[in-house]
C-alpha positions in Angstrom: 0.0 0.0 0.0 1.5 3.3 -1.0 0.9 5.6 1.9 3.7 8.1 2.2 7.0 8.8 0.7 7.5 5.3 -0.7 10.6 4.9 -2.8 9.4 3.2 -6.1 11.9 1.9 -8.6 10.2 1.7 -12.0 13.0 0.4 -14.2 13.2 -3.0 -15.6 9.6 -3.9 -16.2 9.5 -6.7 -18.7 6.6 -5.6 -21.0 7.8 -2.0 -21.0 10.1 0.1 -23.0 13.3 -1.4 -21.6 13.3 -3.7 -24.7 12.4 -0.9 -27.0 15.9 0.5 -27.1 15.5 3.3 -29.6 16.5 7.0 -29.4 12.9 8.0 -29.7 11.9 5.8 -26.7 14.6 7.2 -24.4 13.8 10.8 -25.5 10.2 10.4 -24.7 10.9 8.6 -21.4 13.3 11.3 -20.4 10.7 14.0 -21.0 8.2 12.2 -18.7 10.8 11.7 -16.0 11.9 15.3 -16.3 8.2 16.4 -15.9 8.0 14.5 -12.6 11.3 16.0 -11.4 10.6 19.5 -12.5 6.8 20.0 -12.7 5.6 23.3 -14.2 5.4 26.1 -11.6 1.9 27.0 -10.5 0.4 24.1 -12.5 -1.4 20.9 -11.6 0.3 17.7 -12.8 -1.9 14.7 -13.1 -1.5 11.1 -14.1 -4.6 9.4 -15.6 -5.4 5.9 -16.7 -8.1 3.2 -16.5 -8.1 -0.2 -14.8 -10.7 -2.2 -16.8 -12.6 -5.5 -16.3 -12.0 -5.8 -12.6 -13.7 -9.1 -11.7 -16.1 -9.3 -8.8 -15.7 -12.8 -7.6 -16.6 -14.7 -4.4 -15.1 -18.0 -3.4 -17.4 -21.0 -3.9 -16.5 -22.4 -0.5 -14.9 -20.6 2.5 -11.2 -21.0 3.1 -9.6 -22.4 6.2 -7.3 -20.4 8.5 -4.0 -21.8 9.6 -4.1 -23.9 12.8 -1.4 -25.6 14.7 -0.1 -28.4 12.4 -2.2 -27.3 9.4 -1.5 -24.7 6.8 -4.1 -22.2 5.6 -6.2 -23.3 2.6 -7.9 -21.0 0.2 -10.8 -22.0 -2.1 -9.7 -21.9 -5.8 -13.2 -22.1 -7.3 -15.1 -18.8 -7.8 -18.6 -17.5 -8.5 -18.5 -14.6 -10.8 -20.6 -11.5 -10.3 -19.6 -9.3 -13.2 -16.9 -6.7 -13.6 -16.2 -3.1 -12.9 -13.8 -0.6 -14.6 -12.2 2.3 -12.8 -10.8 5.6 -14.1 -8.3 7.3 -11.8 -6.4 10.6 -11.7 -3.4 11.0 -9.5 -2.2 14.4 -8.3 1.5 13.9 -8.4 2.2 16.7 -6.0 -0.1 15.4 -3.2 -0.5 11.7 -3.9 -4.3 12.1 -3.8 -6.5 10.2 -6.3 -9.8 11.0 -7.9 -11.7 7.9 -9.2 -14.8 7.1 -11.1 -16.4 3.8 -12.0 -17.1 3.8 -15.7 -19.5 1.8 -17.9 -17.5 2.1 -21.1 -13.8 2.8 -21.7 -14.1 5.2 -24.7 -13.2 8.7 -25.7 -16.6 10.2 -24.6 -16.2 8.6 -21.1 -12.6 9.8 -20.9 -13.4 13.4 -21.8 -16.3 13.4 -19.4 -13.9 12.5 -16.6 -11.7 15.4 -17.8 -14.7 17.7 -17.7 -15.3 16.7 -14.1 -11.7 17.4 -13.2 -11.8 20.7 -15.1 -14.7 22.0 -12.9 -12.7 21.1 -9.7 -9.6 23.1 -10.6 -9.8 26.9 -10.3 -9.8 28.9 -13.5 -6.4 30.3 -14.5 -4.5 27.1 -13.3 -2.7 25.2 -16.0 -3.2 21.4 -16.0 -0.6 18.9 -17.3 -1.6 15.3 -17.6 0.5 12.1 -18.3 -1.3 9.5 -20.4 -0.5 6.3 -22.2 -1.3 5.7 -25.8 -4.7 4.0 -25.3 -7.3 4.6 -27.9 -9.5 6.7 -25.7 -6.6 9.0 -25.0 -5.6 9.5 -28.7 -9.0 9.5 -30.4 -10.0 12.4 -32.6 -12.8 13.2 -30.0 -10.1 13.5 -27.3 -7.8 15.6 -29.4 -10.6 18.0 -30.1 -11.4 18.2 -26.4 -7.8 19.2 -25.6 -7.8 21.8 -28.4 -11.0 23.3 -26.9 -9.4 23.4 -23.4 -6.0 25.2 -23.9 -5.1 25.2 -20.3 -4.6 21.4 -20.5 -1.4 19.9 -21.9 -1.2 16.1 -22.6 2.2 14.3 -22.2 2.2 10.8 -23.7 4.4 8.0 -22.4 6.4 6.0 -25.0 4.6 3.1 -26.7 4.6 -0.1 -24.5 5.7 2.0 -21.5 2.5 2.9 -19.7 4.3 1.9 -16.5 5.9 5.4 -16.7 2.5 6.7 -15.7 2.6 7.1 -11.9 -1.1 6.2 -11.5 0.0 2.6 -12.2 1.5 2.7 -8.7 -2.0 3.3 -7.3 -3.4 0.4 -9.4 -0.6 -1.9 -8.2 -1.2 -1.0 -4.6 -5.0 -1.4 -5.0 -4.4 -4.9 -6.5 -2.3 -6.0 -3.6 -4.4 -4.5 -0.9 -8.0 -5.2 -2.2 -8.2 -7.4 -5.3 -5.6 -10.2 -5.0 -7.2 -11.9 -2.0 -10.5 -10.2 -2.1 -13.9 -11.8 -1.8 -16.8 -9.8 -3.3 -20.4 -10.9 -2.9 -21.6 -8.7 -5.8 -20.4 -6.1 -8.3 -21.6 -3.4 -5.9 -19.6 -4.9 -3.1 -16.5 -4.7 -5.3 -17.3 -1.0 -6.1 -17.9 -0.2 -2.4 -14.5 -1.7 -1.4 -12.7 0.1 -4.2 -14.3 3.4 -3.1 -13.4 2.6 0.6 -9.8 1.9 -0.3 -9.4 5.2 -2.2 -11.1 7.2 0.5 -8.8 5.8 3.2 -5.8 6.1 1.0 -6.4 9.8 0.4 -6.6 10.5 4.1 -2.9 9.9 4.4 -1.8 10.4 0.8 1.7 11.8 0.1 3.7 12.0 -3.1 5.8 9.0 -4.0 9.5 9.1 -4.4 9.4 7.7 -7.9 12.6 6.8 -9.7 13.5 5.2 -13.0 17.1 4.4 -13.8 16.7 3.9 -17.5 18.6 0.6 -17.6 17.5 -1.6 -20.6 16.9 -5.3 -19.9 19.4 -7.7 -21.2 18.4 -9.8 -24.2 16.8 -13.1 -23.2 
């Protein structure tokens, strides 16, 4: 759970850009890292992304706690109760997160979330946002939205390097704390527990000490 100045090392992720060893990748990665190190003065810096198709599952039979001489057992069969998708915006300077459960992951939903944020931030404050190259972030509809809202500036991570987006740290902590061993009686139960986690996290939120050493992975 990321609650405070946790030192996070983001280099060396297998599916990311470490294996995309091109000058363009490193230039784009450097720009994102520099944005974190030197955010624009007087502006808000956000990281936004979606975590989709989160499964609401309950175990078919209850597990068994560890007792003297016996190890704990956990049921491996599940009953499925549907899924939920979550959109999240991380304020890099405070560590606080704004979330919204979404029905569809498309450009209209995404810009609707941006509209919500836009109303919360005072006029005259510039907003910079780090995004990956997902279709909802790069669609014509989204590009038109940014053009119509000039105080917003989008910064895109390199292809295959969405892990350079700090909000992925929040999703990772949420997975470890809520989802990995979670038991959800319904889709709404899942949503309630996601909301509860974010609310509690925001009460003690602080920015992360995020680092990326830029070391490419060795060839397999």
